[in-house]
N, C-alpha and C positions, 0 to 999 in steps of 0.2 A: 671576482666573479659576480658579487652582488651588484657592483656598478655596471657590469656588462649586461646583466639581466634587466637592470632598470632602464638603460639606454635602449635595449631591444624592445621593452614594453612601450616606451615613449614613441619609438619609431612605428610600432604597430598602431598605436592610438592616432598618430598623425596620418597614417595611411587611411584609417577608417574615416577620419574627418574629411580627407580630400575626396573620398568616394561619395560623400553626401552631396547631392546637387545643391548648388547655391542659387536660390530663387532670384537673386539680383543680376545674375549673368544670363544673357539671352540664350546661350548654348545649353543651359540647364533649366529651361523654363518647365514648371510643373503645372499641368492643367488641373482644374478644379475637380474633375472626375478622378484623376490619379490621387490627388490629395485625400479626397473623401474615402476612396477605396483603401488607401493605405492606413488611414486613421481609424475608421469604423467600417470594416468590410460588411458586417451584417446589416448595419443601418443603411449603408449605401445601396445594398442590394434591395432592401425594402423600398427605399425611395425610388430606385430605378424601375421597379415593377409597379409602383403606384404613383402615377403622375400627379394626382391630386395632393398627395403628401409632399411631393417634391415642390409643388407650387406653394403649399403652405409653409414649408421650411424656408423657401427662398424669400417669401413675402409674408411674415407673420403679422405685420401691422393691420391690414384690412381684415384678416380673420379675427383678430382680437377686437377690433372695432365692431364687427358684426356680432360677436358674442356679447359685448357690452350693450349694444342696442337691443338685442334679443332679451337680455336680462331686464333692461329698463322697460321694455314692452310688457314683460310678465309682471313686473312690480306695479305697473299702472293699474290694472284691474284689481289687484289685491288691495292697493291703497283705497280705491274707490269703494270696494266692498267693506273695508274697515270704517270708512266715513259713513256709509249707509247704516252699518250696524250701530255706530255711535249715535246716529240720529234716532234710530228706533229705540235704543236704550234710553235716550233722553226723554222720548215721548212716554215710555213706560214709567220712568222716574216721576214725571209730572203727574201721571195718573195715580201713582202710589201716594204722592203728596196730597192730592185731592181726597183720596180714600182715607188717609190718616187724619186729615183735618175734620172730615165728617165723623170719624170715630171719636176724636177728641171732643167735639161738640156734644155727641151723644153721651159720652161718659160724664162730662162736666155737668150737664143738665139733668142727670139722673138723680132723682130724689122723689120720695113719696111719704105722705103722712097718713097714718092709719090710727084711729082712736087716740089722737093727740101725740102719737109717737112718730117722729120723723127719722127716716134713714136716708143717708146720702152715700155716694160711691166711696168717699174718703173714710168711711167707717170700716172698710174692709181692705186689707193690704193688697190682694190680687188686682182689684180695680184701680187702686192708686198706682201700682206698678205698671199696669197697662197704660194709664194716662201719661206717666213720666216717659216710658219708652216710646210712646207715639210722638211726644214732643221732641225727644232727642232724634228720632228717625226723620221727622220733618226738617229739623235744622240741618242734619247731615245731608239729606237728599237735595236740599236747596244748594248747599255748598257743592255737592257732587255734580249737579247740573252745570254750575259755573265752571267747575273743573273740566267737564267734557267740552264746553264751548271754548275754553282756553286752549285745550289740546287740539281742537279742530282748527281754530283760527290762527294760532301762532306756530310758525315753523322754526323759530329760534329757541334757544334755551332747552336743549335736549335733557340736560340734567334735571331741571325743574319739572319737565314733563314726566321724566322717569319717577321722580318722587311722588308726583300727583297720581301716577298710575298705581304705584304701590299702595297709597292711601285708599284709592278707590277699590282696588282688588281686595284688601283686607277689610275695609270699612263696610262694604256692602254685605259681606258674609256675616259680619258681626250684627249688623242691623237686622238682617233677615232672621238670624238666630233669636235675638231678643224679642222680635215681634211674635214669632211662633211661640216662644216660651210664655210671654205675657198673655197672649190669647188663650193658650192652653190652661194657664193658671186661672184665668177668669171663667173658662168653661168648667173647670173642676169645681170652682166655688159655686157656680150656679147649679151644678149637679147636686151639690149638698143642699142648696136652697130648695130644690125640687124634692129631695129626699125627706126633708123635714117640713115639707108643705109650706114653706115660707113664700113661695111664688104664688100660691093661692091667695095669700093675704096681701102681698105686695106685688100684684100682677104687673102694674105699670113699671115698677122698678126693674123687675126681671126681664120684661119684654124689651125695654130700651137697652139694657145691658147685653142681651142676646144679639140685638141688632148691631151694637158696637163691636162685639166679638166677631160677628160674621164679617163686618167690614175690615177688621184687622186681619183676619185670615185671607180675605180677598187681596188686600194690599201686600201681604207676604207672598202670595202666589204670583202676583204681577211683578214683584221685585226679583223673581227668578230670572226674567229676561235681562235686566241690567247686569245681574251677577254673571250670566253666561257671556255677555258682551265684554265685561271687564276681564273675565278669565281668558277669553280669546286674545284680547289686546295684550294682556300681561304675558302670556306664553309666546306670543309672536313678537313681543316687544315693539308693538306699533301703537302710536297714539297714547 
């Protein structure tokens, strides 16, 4: 009995296979419409009612090329905006360097002698701290301008440009922090000088240091623009 059932099952399977049209035979040719409707009826109905989708499904190549061209056209203005932002950031970096050099000169030349007693900036830690941070900031910003030029001019070595972008993003924030803290420390020291009426006796000393502190604050404010540019480039991963 089991053998008879197995033969009967095989016979039914062979009959089902014979009922399936053979696409290699001319008398059982299957049109594309019939094949689509048999495989995906819902999708076929959607394509049939929307000729534009039918054209896109039949010819995906040109549509893909147009999408790539559109994306490239969108990236063009973005890249030019990034280049312009880097140029503006470089200009402000140069202005900050000039301001810091002026502040360094003012701090270094600060001294006054009254009644045979001479005081210089190095006698007080806040002014020495401001002098050292200004030197470090100048050295870093000169490097940073070179880094910006490299990232603008060179299209190869994306890994190196990524590392330089990380250094710029972190370094500029550190520099602006130390500049603000050093200028604030100097301002606090001069406030104590005024409180104990030292600036009445050493007026030139206090006036010159006040000018240096003002220049340091101006440099820190101008450095905000390069920080914003580097932050934008960092989060968009451009340049």
